[in-house]
C-alpha angles and dihedrals in degrees: 000000000000128000114297120233098235133034125246114268135268095031139161123224114203117217133179089258104038144306132306110208114199118199137163120236110183094177094074127060124202144093123301111231122181136137110221092203090061087062096048098065135094091252096054118122117265090246128018120189117205115198124198123204093215139357095260089060090054092048091052092048093046090051089052090052097046099039105036111019102028140040107230116228117187116205139167137203144154152226107231119207123191129206090272092059093250123145125226119233133173130213112227131166093349098310137087110252143164124251114261141136148172123293118252117233110285093006122139118236095242092050092051092049093056094041094051094047092050093047096047099041108023090235113151139199095031122180124196111236105176146331112265110184146295125260127199123210128179117202140165111265108246095217120032131174132193109294095015124119112263095207130052131203114209115200110194124195110208127203135186111234138187122221110219093182130062095209119154114275118240120191114223102242095191088062090053092250109152102176141020116197142171115234124198117229087246091059089054098046091104104047091171088071094052114101098231143109123287093243091052090054088054092053093044091050090054093046095047091051090055095042095049092043090058092049093240 
């Protein structure tokens, strides 16, 4: 399965200044007018909800975002669960995070998810269990040249994985990962107290619901 053209709806895009919430509202007809740059400033509202009168309007708007205003970066990652029901997190740049990374050219999403998790954590013998969700993150491109797009939209496909091997974990130092650690579901019951990113809380919440529901 390769990257899909459009995100699942409704969806939330996390930006440095707040959240863009995309929804469909088929009961109202009319043009969609919004300036993305107004939402990517320090004075932007904490949350901005963009409603679309029908799906075609959303598709047109999303194409405008991804093709004109933003560079589109596809990525994949995973929530690894071991036979004790523990979840694998990494510590990167001062926050707890989940392993993920960009797709290589021609790479399938599932392949990239497993490869990135293995590279960043040292975990081995991973098996994909299920698709969890997609997250959307807008960030300022670190290196821009004349004519390049100053903002990037990263779409990340997340999977739940099982670790069949108990090999030692090794944080990938070149990716600024300082620690790899197993967390019990009890330790993650209060995700509001975990020092992490909002989109990672969303993924963990989804993964914990599936893991606990399976009794693992």
